[in-house]
N, C-alpha and C positions, 0 to 999 in steps of 0.2 A: 410451468412460467406464462407461456402465452396464455392459457387460461384464465390463471390469477390475475396478471396485470395487464398481459397484453404489452406488445412494442410500437413505439411510436413515441410522438413529440406530445401527446394530450397530456393534460395533470392527471397523477398516479398509473400514468405506463411506464415502463422501462425503457429509459432513453437507448439506445444503441447507436451512438455517432460514430462508430467505426463502419457498418453496416451502414446508415444513413448516408455516410460520404462517399462511398465506394459507388452506392446503387446512385446517387444524383452526378456523380462523374461518368458512369456506364450511359446514365441517360443522357448526359450531356452530348458525350462522343457522340453516339450513336444514334441520337434524335436532331443533333446538329444545334442543339440550346445550351452551350456550355456556354458561362459567363468566363468569357478568356481574361478578361481586363481583372476581375480580382483573383484568378487564378495567379496572372502575373504579378500583379500585386502582393499576392502568398509566396512566392517564389522570391520576389525583392526584398521581402520583408524576411524572410529565411536566407538569405544571401547576407544580407545586414548582421543579424544575429549571429550568424558564423564567423564574420570577420569581427565583431564585436567582442567574442567569446577568446578568438585565437589572441587579439592583441591584449585582452584582461589577461591571459595565461602568460604570455610573454612577460609581460610588464608586472604583473600585481601576483598576489597570490588569489584574487577574485577570478570569479568565471559566471558566464551566464549560458548554462547549457541550453541549446538550441532544441532539444525533445522538450525539456521541461518547459521550455517558453510557447512551443508548439501545443503541449497538450494543457496547458493554461489558456488556449486562446480556443479550443474548441472542445473542451471538457468543462462542465458546471465546475461551479465553484465549491458546492456540495461534496464534491469527488476529491476535484484538487487540493483542498485545504490539509486534509490528513497526510499527505506528500509530505511536506516542511513538517509538520509536527512529526513524524515517522524520523525525518531526516534529523532533527535535534537530537530526540532520543537517540537513535544512532552514533549522532555524534559524541554526545557525553557518555555514553555507553562505552564506546571505542577507547575514548578517553581514559577513563577509568581501566579499560581493558589493559592498553599500555603499561599499566604500574604492575602488572601480576606477572607470576614466574614465567606463564605460558601466553601469553598474548594474542599468538593466533589461534589457540583452541579455543580461548575464551571469547574473542569476535567469533568464531565458528556458532557458538552457542547462542549468540545472540542474532546472530542471521538465521540458525534454525528454528529461536523463539517467531520472529519476527515473519519467518515464512510459514510457519504454523498459523499464527496470528492470520495470515491472507487466506490461507487455506480453509479454516474454520469459519471463517466469513461467508466466505462463498458457499461453501457447504452448509450452513446454515441457511444461508438465502435462499438454496434450491430448498432445503426441507421447507422452510416459511414458506414458500410458494405452494410444496406438494400440500400442505395442512389449508392455506386458502383456497387453495382449488377445490380441495375434499368440502370444508365446510361451507363454501359458498359466500363468504365475508372477509374481507379484508381486517376485518377487529377480532379474528379467532385467538389469537394472543394475548390481547389488549389486557392491561392491567391497570390501567389509569381511571380515574374514577373523574366523572365530568366535569369540569372548573378547576382541573389542577393540572393543566398543560404545562404552565411556565414551573411549576414545582418539580413533576414529573421530569422536564427537558433538564432542568437542574441535577437533580435526582442520575439521571442517567449518567450525564456529563461526570459526576461525581464516581457513581459505579464503572466508568470506562477509564478514568484515572487511577482508581484504586486497583482494577485488574491490571492495566499496565504497568503499576508500579511494584504490584505485589508477584506481578511472573517475572520482570526484570531482576526484583531481589531474588526468587528463587534462582534464577539461572545465574547469578552471580555466585551463588554459593554453590552451585553444583560444579560451574564452572573452573572453580580454584581446587578442587577435589581430587588426586589422583585417579585415572580410570583402572577399573580393574586389573586389565591387561597392563598398565604399566607398575602397580603395585605387585604383580604376579614377577614381571622381568627383573625389577627391582630385585626382588627376594632372590630370583633366581640367581641373580650379580651376585647378589652377598653371598648366599651358600657358599658358589663357586670359587668365591674369593676365600674363604671360611677354609676351605678346603687345599 
């Protein structure tokens, strides 16, 4: 990945915000150049967000999760925009799952799908970096023609929506079917009752 993209803040490089943050803190503490005023402002913002979150939880059904606020502050929006999209998909899936015969099992299938999508994206990212490093060009897997940037972006979004819709539809079908072990257990119970 370092050979394919590099790590840093330059365009085209992979952002490593956690590593950059820890590195800046370590250099600041040991080098004596830590911006304590900014650190204190961050601590103050964190305390205020926690207080607001607790008050909201006590008085309403709303919340302001401090972790989400923190991620939104130091991760780029291109990464964090997927989090609320996933939250909305999960909310509607769980709402549907509550109406099934076995809501807990159905919700587990949804979590497994979401986890699989995250892991699959990560593994593809590593594979893509290997292909780019081996080919020596970052367009090794490019399939769009020149001048079709907007069209290909829209097609990518539509393909993403179609894949998410299709996989969740498949999971919904699979999750309401009884598992093989459940079917075997119920058959054994019926045989025992008939005897």
